[in-house]
PyMOL Python script that loads the backbone (N, CA, C, O; Angstrom):
from pymol import cmd

cmd.read_pdbstr("""\
ATOM      1  N   MET A   1      16.865 -98.466  -0.182  1.00  0.00           N
ATOM      2  CA  MET A   1      17.209 -99.650  -0.962  1.00  0.00           C
ATOM      3  C   MET A   1      16.311-100.796  -0.501  1.00  0.00           C
ATOM      4  O   MET A   1      16.185-101.074   0.692  1.00  0.00           O
ATOM      5  N   ARG A   2      15.700-101.444  -1.471  1.00  0.00           N
ATOM      6  CA  ARG A   2      14.863-102.597  -1.172  1.00  0.00           C
ATOM      7  C   ARG A   2      15.724-103.827  -0.956  1.00  0.00           C
ATOM      8  O   ARG A   2      16.898-103.847  -1.328  1.00  0.00           O
ATOM      9  N   SER A   3      15.141-104.847  -0.356  1.00  0.00           N
ATOM     10  CA  SER A   3      15.889-106.077  -0.100  1.00  0.00           C
ATOM     11  C   SER A   3      16.308-106.771  -1.393  1.00  0.00           C
ATOM     12  O   SER A   3      17.261-107.551  -1.389  1.00  0.00           O
ATOM     13  N   ASP A   4      15.611-106.501  -2.501  1.00  0.00           N
ATOM     14  CA  ASP A   4      15.987-107.125  -3.769  1.00  0.00           C
ATOM     15  C   ASP A   4      17.011-106.295  -4.540  1.00  0.00           C
ATOM     16  O   ASP A   4      17.329-106.614  -5.686  1.00  0.00           O
ATOM     17  N   GLY A   5      17.538-105.217  -3.909  1.00  0.00           N
ATOM     18  CA  GLY A   5      18.588-104.419  -4.528  1.00  0.00           C
ATOM     19  C   GLY A   5      18.105-103.227  -5.332  1.00  0.00           C
ATOM     20  O   GLY A   5      18.907-102.372  -5.708  1.00  0.00           O
ATOM     21  N   ARG A   6      16.800-103.153  -5.606  1.00  0.00           N
ATOM     22  CA  ARG A   6      16.297-102.000  -6.361  1.00  0.00           C
ATOM     23  C   ARG A   6      16.122-100.801  -5.443  1.00  0.00           C
ATOM     24  O   ARG A   6      15.936-100.951  -4.236  1.00  0.00           O
ATOM     25  N   ARG A   7      16.185 -99.614  -6.026  1.00  0.00           N
ATOM     26  CA  ARG A   7      16.023 -98.377  -5.259  1.00  0.00           C
ATOM     27  C   ARG A   7      14.582 -97.885  -5.327  1.00  0.00           C
ATOM     28  O   ARG A   7      13.879 -98.092  -6.316  1.00  0.00           O
ATOM     29  N   ILE A   8      14.166 -97.231  -4.254  1.00  0.00           N
ATOM     30  CA  ILE A   8      12.879 -96.558  -4.215  1.00  0.00           C
ATOM     31  C   ILE A   8      13.172 -95.075  -4.331  1.00  0.00           C
ATOM     32  O   ILE A   8      14.030 -94.552  -3.620  1.00  0.00           O
ATOM     33  N   ALA A   9      12.467 -94.395  -5.222  1.00  0.00           N
ATOM     34  CA  ALA A   9      12.710 -92.962  -5.441  1.00  0.00           C
ATOM     35  C   ALA A   9      11.418 -92.175  -5.247  1.00  0.00           C
ATOM     36  O   ALA A   9      10.328 -92.675  -5.522  1.00  0.00           O
ATOM     37  N   TYR A  10      11.551 -90.959  -4.777  1.00  0.00           N
ATOM     38  CA  TYR A  10      10.428 -90.047  -4.617  1.00  0.00           C
ATOM     39  C   TYR A  10      10.152 -89.356  -5.949  1.00  0.00           C
ATOM     40  O   TYR A  10      11.072 -88.852  -6.593  1.00  0.00           O
ATOM     41  N   GLU A  11       8.904 -89.334  -6.352  1.00  0.00           N
ATOM     42  CA  GLU A  11       8.514 -88.646  -7.587  1.00  0.00           C
ATOM     43  C   GLU A  11       7.384 -87.676  -7.233  1.00  0.00           C
ATOM     44  O   GLU A  11       6.236 -88.096  -7.087  1.00  0.00           O
ATOM     45  N   PRO A  12       7.697 -86.387  -7.093  1.00  0.00           N
ATOM     46  CA  PRO A  12       6.694 -85.416  -6.644  1.00  0.00           C
ATOM     47  C   PRO A  12       5.511 -85.249  -7.604  1.00  0.00           C
ATOM     48  O   PRO A  12       4.449 -84.796  -7.177  1.00  0.00           O
ATOM     49  N   ARG A  13       5.659 -85.596  -8.864  1.00  0.00           N
ATOM     50  CA  ARG A  13       4.558 -85.467  -9.828  1.00  0.00           C
ATOM     51  C   ARG A  13       3.632 -86.675  -9.834  1.00  0.00           C
ATOM     52  O   ARG A  13       2.569 -86.638 -10.454  1.00  0.00           O
ATOM     53  N   ALA A  14       4.022 -87.738  -9.154  1.00  0.00           N
ATOM     54  CA  ALA A  14       3.203 -88.960  -9.144  1.00  0.00           C
ATOM     55  C   ALA A  14       1.887 -88.704  -8.411  1.00  0.00           C
ATOM     56  O   ALA A  14       1.853 -88.008  -7.396  1.00  0.00           O
ATOM     57  N   ARG A  15       0.831 -89.262  -8.927  1.00  0.00           N
ATOM     58  CA  ARG A  15      -0.487 -89.165  -8.305  1.00  0.00           C
ATOM     59  C   ARG A  15      -1.072 -90.573  -8.221  1.00  0.00           C
ATOM     60  O   ARG A  15      -0.999 -91.350  -9.173  1.00  0.00           O
ATOM     61  N   VAL A  16      -1.646 -90.880  -7.074  1.00  0.00           N
ATOM     62  CA  VAL A  16      -2.255 -92.186  -6.867  1.00  0.00           C
ATOM     63  C   VAL A  16      -3.686 -91.978  -6.399  1.00  0.00           C
ATOM     64  O   VAL A  16      -3.933 -91.208  -5.471  1.00  0.00           O
ATOM     65  N   GLU A  17      -4.611 -92.649  -7.025  1.00  0.00           N
ATOM     66  CA  GLU A  17      -5.988 -92.641  -6.558  1.00  0.00           C
ATOM     67  C   GLU A  17      -6.254 -93.984  -5.890  1.00  0.00           C
ATOM     68  O   GLU A  17      -5.940 -95.042  -6.435  1.00  0.00           O
ATOM     69  N   HIS A  18      -6.823 -93.918  -4.727  1.00  0.00           N
ATOM     70  CA  HIS A  18      -7.048 -95.121  -3.935  1.00  0.00           C
ATOM     71  C   HIS A  18      -8.493 -95.098  -3.459  1.00  0.00           C
ATOM     72  O   HIS A  18      -8.849 -94.310  -2.583  1.00  0.00           O
ATOM     73  N   HIS A  19      -9.308 -95.944  -4.021  1.00  0.00           N
ATOM     74  CA  HIS A  19     -10.729 -95.957  -3.680  1.00  0.00           C
ATOM     75  C   HIS A  19     -11.130 -97.318  -3.129  1.00  0.00           C
ATOM     76  O   HIS A  19     -10.707 -98.360  -3.631  1.00  0.00           O
ATOM     77  N   HIS A  20     -11.949 -97.288  -2.096  1.00  0.00           N
ATOM     78  CA  HIS A  20     -12.528 -98.510  -1.549  1.00  0.00           C
ATOM     79  C   HIS A  20     -14.034 -98.417  -1.736  1.00  0.00           C
ATOM     80  O   HIS A  20     -14.670 -97.494  -1.226  1.00  0.00           O
ATOM     81  N   ASP A  21     -14.590 -99.346  -2.447  1.00  0.00           N
ATOM     82  CA  ASP A  21     -16.035 -99.406  -2.616  1.00  0.00           C
ATOM     83  C   ASP A  21     -16.574-100.280  -1.487  1.00  0.00           C
ATOM     84  O   ASP A  21     -16.847-101.464  -1.681  1.00  0.00           O
ATOM     85  N   LEU A  22     -16.723 -99.683  -0.309  1.00  0.00           N
ATOM     86  CA  LEU A  22     -17.086-100.464   0.872  1.00  0.00           C
ATOM     87  C   LEU A  22     -18.492-100.153   1.360  1.00  0.00           C
ATOM     88  O   LEU A  22     -18.958 -99.016   1.292  1.00  0.00           O
ATOM     89  N   HIS A  23     -19.135-101.163   1.841  1.00  0.00           N
ATOM     90  CA  HIS A  23     -20.366-100.996   2.597  1.00  0.00           C
ATOM     91  C   HIS A  23     -19.952-100.970   4.067  1.00  0.00           C
ATOM     92  O   HIS A  23     -18.769-101.125   4.368  1.00  0.00           O
ATOM     93  N   LEU A  24     -20.881-100.781   4.972  1.00  0.00           N
ATOM     94  CA  LEU A  24     -20.525-100.616   6.382  1.00  0.00           C
ATOM     95  C   LEU A  24     -19.769-101.827   6.935  1.00  0.00           C
ATOM     96  O   LEU A  24     -18.783-101.667   7.655  1.00  0.00           O
ATOM     97  N   ARG A  25     -20.219-103.015   6.605  1.00  0.00           N
ATOM     98  CA  ARG A  25     -19.551-104.215   7.129  1.00  0.00           C
ATOM     99  C   ARG A  25     -18.101-104.291   6.636  1.00  0.00           C
ATOM    100  O   ARG A  25     -17.201-104.603   7.415  1.00  0.00           O
ATOM    101  N   GLY A  26     -17.873-104.012   5.362  1.00  0.00           N
ATOM    102  CA  GLY A  26     -16.522-104.020   4.818  1.00  0.00           C
ATOM    103  C   GLY A  26     -15.655-102.934   5.437  1.00  0.00           C
ATOM    104  O   GLY A  26     -14.474-103.156   5.705  1.00  0.00           O
ATOM    105  N   PHE A  27     -16.237-101.759   5.665  1.00  0.00           N
ATOM    106  CA  PHE A  27     -15.537-100.646   6.308  1.00  0.00           C
ATOM    107  C   PHE A  27     -15.073-101.043   7.705  1.00  0.00           C
ATOM    108  O   PHE A  27     -13.919-100.820   8.072  1.00  0.00           O
ATOM    109  N   LEU A  28     -15.977-101.634   8.479  1.00  0.00           N
ATOM    110  CA  LEU A  28     -15.626-102.052   9.844  1.00  0.00           C
ATOM    111  C   LEU A  28     -14.604-103.184   9.828  1.00  0.00           C
ATOM    112  O   LEU A  28     -13.694-103.214  10.657  1.00  0.00           O
ATOM    113  N   SER A  29     -14.751-104.109   8.890  1.00  0.00           N
ATOM    114  CA  SER A  29     -13.794-105.207   8.767  1.00  0.00           C
ATOM    115  C   SER A  29     -12.400-104.682   8.433  1.00  0.00           C
ATOM    116  O   SER A  29     -11.401-105.158   8.971  1.00  0.00           O
ATOM    117  N   GLN A  30     -12.347-103.701   7.544  1.00  0.00           N
ATOM    118  CA  GLN A  30     -11.066-103.114   7.170  1.00  0.00           C
ATOM    119  C   GLN A  30     -10.401-102.453   8.387  1.00  0.00           C
ATOM    120  O   GLN A  30      -9.198-102.612   8.597  1.00  0.00           O
ATOM    121  N   HIS A  31     -11.169-101.725   9.175  1.00  0.00           N
ATOM    122  CA  HIS A  31     -10.598-101.048  10.333  1.00  0.00           C
ATOM    123  C   HIS A  31     -10.242-102.035  11.450  1.00  0.00           C
ATOM    124  O   HIS A  31      -9.325-101.784  12.231  1.00  0.00           O
ATOM    125  N   HIS A  32     -10.955-103.136  11.525  1.00  0.00           N
ATOM    126  CA  HIS A  32     -10.591-104.204  12.457  1.00  0.00           C
ATOM    127  C   HIS A  32      -9.218-104.761  12.066  1.00  0.00           C
ATOM    128  O   HIS A  32      -8.364-104.999  12.921  1.00  0.00           O
ATOM    129  N   ALA A  33      -9.025-104.961  10.772  1.00  0.00           N
ATOM    130  CA  ALA A  33      -7.729-105.458  10.279  1.00  0.00           C
ATOM    131  C   ALA A  33      -6.620-104.446  10.550  1.00  0.00           C
ATOM    132  O   ALA A  33      -5.499-104.840  10.873  1.00  0.00           O
ATOM    133  N   TYR A  34      -6.907-103.150  10.425  1.00  0.00           N
ATOM    134  CA  TYR A  34      -5.916-102.129  10.748  1.00  0.00           C
ATOM    135  C   TYR A  34      -5.495-102.247  12.221  1.00  0.00           C
ATOM    136  O   TYR A  34      -4.314-102.122  12.547  1.00  0.00           O
ATOM    137  N   GLY A  35      -6.460-102.485  13.092  1.00  0.00           N
ATOM    138  CA  GLY A  35      -6.151-102.637  14.511  1.00  0.00           C
ATOM    139  C   GLY A  35      -5.283-103.857  14.783  1.00  0.00           C
ATOM    140  O   GLY A  35      -4.368-103.806  15.604  1.00  0.00           O
ATOM    141  N   ARG A  36      -5.571-104.951  14.092  1.00  0.00           N
ATOM    142  CA  ARG A  36      -4.750-106.158  14.252  1.00  0.00           C
ATOM    143  C   ARG A  36      -3.320-105.891  13.796  1.00  0.00           C
ATOM    144  O   ARG A  36      -2.364-106.312  14.447  1.00  0.00           O
ATOM    145  N   ALA A  37      -3.182-105.190  12.675  1.00  0.00           N
ATOM    146  CA  ALA A  37      -1.851-104.854  12.172  1.00  0.00           C
ATOM    147  C   ALA A  37      -1.129-103.914  13.142  1.00  0.00           C
ATOM    148  O   ALA A  37       0.086-104.015  13.316  1.00  0.00           O
ATOM    149  N   ALA A  38      -1.869-103.010  13.766  1.00  0.00           N
ATOM    150  CA  ALA A  38      -1.267-102.094  14.739  1.00  0.00           C
ATOM    151  C   ALA A  38      -0.705-102.861  15.936  1.00  0.00           C
ATOM    152  O   ALA A  38       0.348-102.509  16.466  1.00  0.00           O
ATOM    153  N   ALA A  39      -1.409-103.905  16.355  1.00  0.00           N
ATOM    154  CA  ALA A  39      -0.915-104.717  17.471  1.00  0.00           C
ATOM    155  C   ALA A  39       0.384-105.425  17.091  1.00  0.00           C
ATOM    156  O   ALA A  39       1.314-105.498  17.893  1.00  0.00           O
ATOM    157  N   LEU A  40       0.443-105.942  15.874  1.00  0.00           N
ATOM    158  CA  LEU A  40       1.671-106.601  15.411  1.00  0.00           C
ATOM    159  C   LEU A  40       2.819-105.591  15.311  1.00  0.00           C
ATOM    160  O   LEU A  40       3.949-105.881  15.704  1.00  0.00           O
ATOM    161  N   PHE A  41       2.515-104.407  14.781  1.00  0.00           N
ATOM    162  CA  PHE A  41       3.535-103.367  14.681  1.00  0.00           C
ATOM    163  C   PHE A  41       4.047-102.983  16.061  1.00  0.00           C
ATOM    164  O   PHE A  41       5.253-102.864  16.277  1.00  0.00           O
ATOM    165  N   ARG A  42       3.124-102.791  16.987  1.00  0.00           N
ATOM    166  CA  ARG A  42       3.521-102.395  18.343  1.00  0.00           C
ATOM    167  C   ARG A  42       4.393-103.469  18.993  1.00  0.00           C
ATOM    168  O   ARG A  42       5.337-103.160  19.720  1.00  0.00           O
ATOM    169  N   ARG A  43       4.071-104.717  18.727  1.00  0.00           N
ATOM    170  CA  ARG A  43       4.876-105.805  19.300  1.00  0.00           C
ATOM    171  C   ARG A  43       6.305-105.773  18.762  1.00  0.00           C
ATOM    172  O   ARG A  43       7.258-106.002  19.507  1.00  0.00           O
ATOM    173  N   ARG A  44       6.454-105.490  17.468  1.00  0.00           N
ATOM    174  CA  ARG A  44       7.782-105.466  16.850  1.00  0.00           C
ATOM    175  C   ARG A  44       8.534-104.176  17.137  1.00  0.00           C
ATOM    176  O   ARG A  44       9.754-104.195  17.302  1.00  0.00           O
ATOM    177  N   ALA A  45       7.825-103.062  17.198  1.00  0.00           N
ATOM    178  CA  ALA A  45       8.466-101.751  17.333  1.00  0.00           C
ATOM    179  C   ALA A  45       8.729-101.368  18.784  1.00  0.00           C
ATOM    180  O   ALA A  45       9.489-100.438  19.052  1.00  0.00           O
ATOM    181  N   GLY A  46       8.118-102.062  19.701  1.00  0.00           N
ATOM    182  CA  GLY A  46       8.268-101.683  21.100  1.00  0.00           C
ATOM    183  C   GLY A  46       7.212-100.669  21.498  1.00  0.00           C
ATOM    184  O   GLY A  46       6.134-100.603  20.907  1.00  0.00           O
ATOM    185  N   ARG A  47       7.538 -99.893  22.494  1.00  0.00           N
ATOM    186  CA  ARG A  47       6.571 -98.921  23.027  1.00  0.00           C
ATOM    187  C   ARG A  47       6.259 -97.837  21.991  1.00  0.00           C
ATOM    188  O   ARG A  47       7.135 -97.076  21.581  1.00  0.00           O
ATOM    189  N   VAL A  48       5.004 -97.788  21.586  1.00  0.00           N
ATOM    190  CA  VAL A  48       4.529 -96.777  20.657  1.00  0.00           C
ATOM    191  C   VAL A  48       3.442 -95.996  21.394  1.00  0.00           C
ATOM    192  O   VAL A  48       2.487 -96.593  21.890  1.00  0.00           O
ATOM    193  N   PRO A  49       3.573 -94.672  21.471  1.00  0.00           N
ATOM    194  CA  PRO A  49       2.570 -93.918  22.231  1.00  0.00           C
ATOM    195  C   PRO A  49       1.178 -94.013  21.602  1.00  0.00           C
ATOM    196  O   PRO A  49       1.034 -94.086  20.381  1.00  0.00           O
ATOM    197  N   ILE A  50       0.176 -94.009  22.450  1.00  0.00           N
ATOM    198  CA  ILE A  50      -1.215 -94.008  22.016  1.00  0.00           C
ATOM    199  C   ILE A  50      -1.715 -92.575  22.118  1.00  0.00           C
ATOM    200  O   ILE A  50      -1.336 -91.844  23.034  1.00  0.00           O
ATOM    201  N   GLU A  51      -2.552 -92.179  21.192  1.00  0.00           N
ATOM    202  CA  GLU A  51      -3.069 -90.816  21.184  1.00  0.00           C
ATOM    203  C   GLU A  51      -3.828 -90.525  22.480  1.00  0.00           C
ATOM    204  O   GLU A  51      -4.505 -91.405  23.013  1.00  0.00           O
ATOM    205  N   PRO A  52      -3.717 -89.302  22.985  1.00  0.00           N
ATOM    206  CA  PRO A  52      -4.458 -88.937  24.200  1.00  0.00           C
ATOM    207  C   PRO A  52      -5.959 -88.816  23.898  1.00  0.00           C
ATOM    208  O   PRO A  52      -6.337 -88.635  22.740  1.00  0.00           O
ATOM    209  N   PRO A  53      -6.810 -88.911  24.911  1.00  0.00           N
ATOM    210  CA  PRO A  53      -8.261 -88.792  24.694  1.00  0.00           C
ATOM    211  C   PRO A  53      -8.661 -87.513  23.957  1.00  0.00           C
ATOM    212  O   PRO A  53      -9.642 -87.517  23.213  1.00  0.00           O
ATOM    213  N   SER A  54      -7.928 -86.434  24.148  1.00  0.00           N
ATOM    214  CA  SER A  54      -8.260 -85.174  23.475  1.00  0.00           C
ATOM    215  C   SER A  54      -8.198 -85.327  21.950  1.00  0.00           C
ATOM    216  O   SER A  54      -8.942 -84.659  21.231  1.00  0.00           O
ATOM    217  N   PHE A  55      -7.321 -86.197  21.457  1.00  0.00           N
ATOM    218  CA  PHE A  55      -7.235 -86.443  20.011  1.00  0.00           C
ATOM    219  C   PHE A  55      -8.573 -86.946  19.480  1.00  0.00           C
ATOM    220  O   PHE A  55      -9.048 -86.489  18.440  1.00  0.00           O
ATOM    221  N   TYR A  56      -9.172 -87.881  20.196  1.00  0.00           N
ATOM    222  CA  TYR A  56     -10.430 -88.475  19.761  1.00  0.00           C
ATOM    223  C   TYR A  56     -11.599 -87.507  19.916  1.00  0.00           C
ATOM    224  O   TYR A  56     -12.512 -87.501  19.091  1.00  0.00           O
ATOM    225  N   ARG A  57     -11.575 -86.689  20.966  1.00  0.00           N
ATOM    226  CA  ARG A  57     -12.616 -85.669  21.124  1.00  0.00           C
ATOM    227  C   ARG A  57     -12.594 -84.691  19.956  1.00  0.00           C
ATOM    228  O   ARG A  57     -13.638 -84.362  19.393  1.00  0.00           O
ATOM    229  N   GLU A  58     -11.413 -84.233  19.600  1.00  0.00           N
ATOM    230  CA  GLU A  58     -11.280 -83.277  18.499  1.00  0.00           C
ATOM    231  C   GLU A  58     -11.614 -83.918  17.154  1.00  0.00           C
ATOM    232  O   GLU A  58     -12.087 -83.244  16.240  1.00  0.00           O
ATOM    233  N   LEU A  59     -11.371 -85.201  17.041  1.00  0.00           N
ATOM    234  CA  LEU A  59     -11.645 -85.915  15.798  1.00  0.00           C
ATOM    235  C   LEU A  59     -13.117 -85.857  15.427  1.00  0.00           C
ATOM    236  O   LEU A  59     -13.456 -85.747  14.249  1.00  0.00           O
ATOM    237  N   VAL A  60     -13.989 -85.929  16.416  1.00  0.00           N
ATOM    238  CA  VAL A  60     -15.428 -85.960  16.132  1.00  0.00           C
ATOM    239  C   VAL A  60     -16.107 -84.604  16.278  1.00  0.00           C
ATOM    240  O   VAL A  60     -17.293 -84.484  15.970  1.00  0.00           O
ATOM    241  N   ARG A  61     -15.413 -83.605  16.727  1.00  0.00           N
ATOM    242  CA  ARG A  61     -16.027 -82.285  16.894  1.00  0.00           C
ATOM    243  C   ARG A  61     -16.282 -81.570  15.581  1.00  0.00           C
ATOM    244  O   ARG A  61     -17.321 -80.933  15.412  1.00  0.00           O
ATOM    245  N   GLY A  62     -15.350 -81.668  14.653  1.00  0.00           N
ATOM    246  CA  GLY A  62     -15.414 -80.870  13.440  1.00  0.00           C
ATOM    247  C   GLY A  62     -16.426 -81.317  12.404  1.00  0.00           C
ATOM    248  O   GLY A  62     -17.250 -80.506  11.981  1.00  0.00           O
ATOM    249  N   PRO A  63     -16.400 -82.569  11.976  1.00  0.00           N
ATOM    250  CA  PRO A  63     -17.273 -82.976  10.871  1.00  0.00           C
ATOM    251  C   PRO A  63     -18.727 -83.126  11.315  1.00  0.00           C
ATOM    252  O   PRO A  63     -19.051 -83.047  12.500  1.00  0.00           O
ATOM    253  N   GLY A  64     -19.579 -83.342  10.332  1.00  0.00           N
ATOM    254  CA  GLY A  64     -20.994 -83.530  10.616  1.00  0.00           C
ATOM    255  C   GLY A  64     -21.263 -84.852  11.328  1.00  0.00           C
ATOM    256  O   GLY A  64     -20.360 -85.666  11.522  1.00  0.00           O
ATOM    257  N   ALA A  65     -22.503 -85.046  11.707  1.00  0.00           N
ATOM    258  CA  ALA A  65     -22.896 -86.216  12.504  1.00  0.00           C
ATOM    259  C   ALA A  65     -22.592 -87.540  11.805  1.00  0.00           C
ATOM    260  O   ALA A  65     -22.133 -88.477  12.459  1.00  0.00           O
ATOM    261  N   ARG A  66     -22.835 -87.646  10.499  1.00  0.00           N
ATOM    262  CA  ARG A  66     -22.582 -88.905   9.788  1.00  0.00           C
ATOM    263  C   ARG A  66     -21.099 -89.251   9.781  1.00  0.00           C
ATOM    264  O   ARG A  66     -20.714 -90.392  10.034  1.00  0.00           O
ATOM    265  N   VAL A  67     -20.277 -88.257   9.488  1.00  0.00           N
ATOM    266  CA  VAL A  67     -18.828 -88.496   9.457  1.00  0.00           C
ATOM    267  C   VAL A  67     -18.337 -88.829  10.860  1.00  0.00           C
ATOM    268  O   VAL A  67     -17.511 -89.726  11.031  1.00  0.00           O
ATOM    269  N   SER A  68     -18.837 -88.117  11.861  1.00  0.00           N
ATOM    270  CA  SER A  68     -18.445 -88.399  13.241  1.00  0.00           C
ATOM    271  C   SER A  68     -18.804 -89.828  13.633  1.00  0.00           C
ATOM    272  O   SER A  68     -18.016 -90.517  14.281  1.00  0.00           O
ATOM    273  N   ALA A  69     -19.994 -90.270  13.238  1.00  0.00           N
ATOM    274  CA  ALA A  69     -20.419 -91.637  13.558  1.00  0.00           C
ATOM    275  C   ALA A  69     -19.497 -92.651  12.890  1.00  0.00           C
ATOM    276  O   ALA A  69     -19.143 -93.656  13.506  1.00  0.00           O
ATOM    277  N   LEU A  70     -19.104 -92.406  11.643  1.00  0.00           N
ATOM    278  CA  LEU A  70     -18.183 -93.324  10.961  1.00  0.00           C
ATOM    279  C   LEU A  70     -16.806 -93.308  11.615  1.00  0.00           C
ATOM    280  O   LEU A  70     -16.165 -94.352  11.735  1.00  0.00           O
ATOM    281  N   LEU A  71     -16.346 -92.135  12.037  1.00  0.00           N
ATOM    282  CA  LEU A  71     -15.048 -92.060  12.715  1.00  0.00           C
ATOM    283  C   LEU A  71     -15.070 -92.841  14.022  1.00  0.00           C
ATOM    284  O   LEU A  71     -14.122 -93.560  14.339  1.00  0.00           O
ATOM    285  N   VAL A  72     -16.146 -92.698  14.773  1.00  0.00           N
ATOM    286  CA  VAL A  72     -16.272 -93.452  16.029  1.00  0.00           C
ATOM    287  C   VAL A  72     -16.319 -94.947  15.732  1.00  0.00           C
ATOM    288  O   VAL A  72     -15.643 -95.734  16.393  1.00  0.00           O
ATOM    289  N   ALA A  73     -17.121 -95.343  14.733  1.00  0.00           N
ATOM    290  CA  ALA A  73     -17.216 -96.765  14.373  1.00  0.00           C
ATOM    291  C   ALA A  73     -15.859 -97.304  13.937  1.00  0.00           C
ATOM    292  O   ALA A  73     -15.489 -98.421  14.298  1.00  0.00           O
ATOM    293  N   ALA A  74     -15.113 -96.511  13.157  1.00  0.00           N
ATOM    294  CA  ALA A  74     -13.788 -96.947  12.708  1.00  0.00           C
ATOM    295  C   ALA A  74     -12.852 -97.128  13.889  1.00  0.00           C
ATOM    296  O   ALA A  74     -12.094 -98.097  13.935  1.00  0.00           O
ATOM    297  N   GLN A  75     -12.893 -96.211  14.843  1.00  0.00           N
ATOM    298  CA  GLN A  75     -12.013 -96.316  16.006  1.00  0.00           C
ATOM    299  C   GLN A  75     -12.380 -97.504  16.890  1.00  0.00           C
ATOM    300  O   GLN A  75     -11.503 -98.179  17.430  1.00  0.00           O
ATOM    301  N   VAL A  76     -13.671 -97.755  17.033  1.00  0.00           N
ATOM    302  CA  VAL A  76     -14.112 -98.920  17.821  1.00  0.00           C
ATOM    303  C   VAL A  76     -13.673-100.213  17.142  1.00  0.00           C
ATOM    304  O   VAL A  76     -13.176-101.123  17.806  1.00  0.00           O
ATOM    305  N   ALA A  77     -13.852-100.302  15.820  1.00  0.00           N
ATOM    306  CA  ALA A  77     -13.432-101.500  15.082  1.00  0.00           C
ATOM    307  C   ALA A  77     -11.922-101.670  15.166  1.00  0.00           C
ATOM    308  O   ALA A  77     -11.431-102.788  15.323  1.00  0.00           O
ATOM    309  N   ASN A  78     -11.184-100.572  15.064  1.00  0.00           N
ATOM    310  CA  ASN A  78      -9.729-100.617  15.161  1.00  0.00           C
ATOM    311  C   ASN A  78      -9.307-101.111  16.545  1.00  0.00           C
ATOM    312  O   ASN A  78      -8.432-101.969  16.658  1.00  0.00           O
ATOM    313  N   ALA A  79      -9.923-100.575  17.588  1.00  0.00           N
ATOM    314  CA  ALA A  79      -9.600-100.996  18.954  1.00  0.00           C
ATOM    315  C   ALA A  79      -9.937-102.475  19.165  1.00  0.00           C
ATOM    316  O   ALA A  79      -9.195-103.198  19.831  1.00  0.00           O
ATOM    317  N   ALA A  80     -11.059-102.916  18.595  1.00  0.00           N
ATOM    318  CA  ALA A  80     -11.436-104.327  18.715  1.00  0.00           C
ATOM    319  C   ALA A  80     -10.418-105.221  18.013  1.00  0.00           C
ATOM    320  O   ALA A  80     -10.054-106.276  18.533  1.00  0.00           O
ATOM    321  N   GLY A  81      -9.960-104.804  16.839  1.00  0.00           N
ATOM    322  CA  GLY A  81      -8.934-105.574  16.138  1.00  0.00           C
ATOM    323  C   GLY A  81      -7.630-105.612  16.911  1.00  0.00           C
ATOM    324  O   GLY A  81      -6.966-106.647  16.975  1.00  0.00           O
ATOM    325  N   PHE A  82      -7.259-104.468  17.505  1.00  0.00           N
ATOM    326  CA  PHE A  82      -6.044-104.402  18.311  1.00  0.00           C
ATOM    327  C   PHE A  82      -6.145-105.358  19.504  1.00  0.00           C
ATOM    328  O   PHE A  82      -5.209-106.104  19.793  1.00  0.00           O
ATOM    329  N   ALA A  83      -7.289-105.328  20.191  1.00  0.00           N
ATOM    330  CA  ALA A  83      -7.493-106.220  21.339  1.00  0.00           C
ATOM    331  C   ALA A  83      -7.486-107.682  20.911  1.00  0.00           C
ATOM    332  O   ALA A  83      -6.901-108.530  21.585  1.00  0.00           O
ATOM    333  N   HIS A  84      -8.137-107.973  19.788  1.00  0.00           N
ATOM    334  CA  HIS A  84      -8.185-109.337  19.253  1.00  0.00           C
ATOM    335  C   HIS A  84      -6.770-109.860  19.004  1.00  0.00           C
ATOM    336  O   HIS A  84      -6.411-110.948  19.454  1.00  0.00           O
ATOM    337  N   GLU A  85      -5.969-109.069  18.278  1.00  0.00           N
ATOM    338  CA  GLU A  85      -4.620-109.522  17.933  1.00  0.00           C
ATOM    339  C   GLU A  85      -3.725-109.579  19.161  1.00  0.00           C
ATOM    340  O   GLU A  85      -2.909-110.493  19.283  1.00  0.00           O
ATOM    341  N   SER A  86      -3.862-108.630  20.066  1.00  0.00           N
ATOM    342  CA  SER A  86      -3.073-108.640  21.296  1.00  0.00           C
ATOM    343  C   SER A  86      -3.354-109.900  22.108  1.00  0.00           C
ATOM    344  O   SER A  86      -2.431-110.517  22.639  1.00  0.00           O
ATOM    345  N   ALA A  87      -4.616-110.278  22.203  1.00  0.00           N
ATOM    346  CA  ALA A  87      -4.985-111.497  22.930  1.00  0.00           C
ATOM    347  C   ALA A  87      -4.418-112.726  22.230  1.00  0.00           C
ATOM    348  O   ALA A  87      -3.908-113.638  22.881  1.00  0.00           O
ATOM    349  N   ARG A  88      -4.509-112.747  20.906  1.00  0.00           N
ATOM    350  CA  ARG A  88      -3.976-113.879  20.149  1.00  0.00           C
ATOM    351  C   ARG A  88      -2.468-114.003  20.345  1.00  0.00           C
ATOM    352  O   ARG A  88      -1.947-115.110  20.477  1.00  0.00           O
ATOM    353  N   LEU A  89      -1.772-112.880  20.365  1.00  0.00           N
ATOM    354  CA  LEU A  89      -0.328-112.897  20.540  1.00  0.00           C
ATOM    355  C   LEU A  89       0.056-113.381  21.944  1.00  0.00           C
ATOM    356  O   LEU A  89       1.054-114.080  22.116  1.00  0.00           O
ATOM    357  N   ARG A  90      -0.735-113.007  22.927  1.00  0.00           N
ATOM    358  CA  ARG A  90      -0.453-113.464  24.300  1.00  0.00           C
ATOM    359  C   ARG A  90      -0.638-114.966  24.442  1.00  0.00           C
ATOM    360  O   ARG A  90       0.047-115.617  25.231  1.00  0.00           O
ATOM    361  N   LEU A  91      -1.570-115.507  23.672  1.00  0.00           N
ATOM    362  CA  LEU A  91      -1.853-116.936  23.760  1.00  0.00           C
ATOM    363  C   LEU A  91      -0.861-117.779  22.970  1.00  0.00           C
ATOM    364  O   LEU A  91      -0.740-118.981  23.208  1.00  0.00           O
ATOM    365  N   SER A  92      -0.149-117.156  22.032  1.00  0.00           N
ATOM    366  CA  SER A  92       0.777-117.940  21.199  1.00  0.00           C
ATOM    367  C   SER A  92       2.162-117.996  21.805  1.00  0.00           C
ATOM    368  O   SER A  92       3.061-118.614  21.234  1.00  0.00           O
TER     369      SER A  92
END
""", "prot")
cmd.dss("prot")
cmd.show_as("cartoon", "prot")
cmd.util.cbc("prot")
cmd.orient("prot")
């Protein structure tokens, strides 16, 4: 139930296409924002486990070099956003 009283229902036949027409700077900016949101979520939700290093090793093992490079860049941008927001929250 939503706060406005309407119900949310699952529809198994529903299909959603979600495309981002991003260049590298936009891609990194988006993942930086994800990291900032993760810091806010962690602050509200309490202790949330962080993936072990093996998760990240396996993440880049499978795909080709270009995809691996983007995954690493996304994780670095996400971590930077998380650190940015965490620092901002400590200062406020």
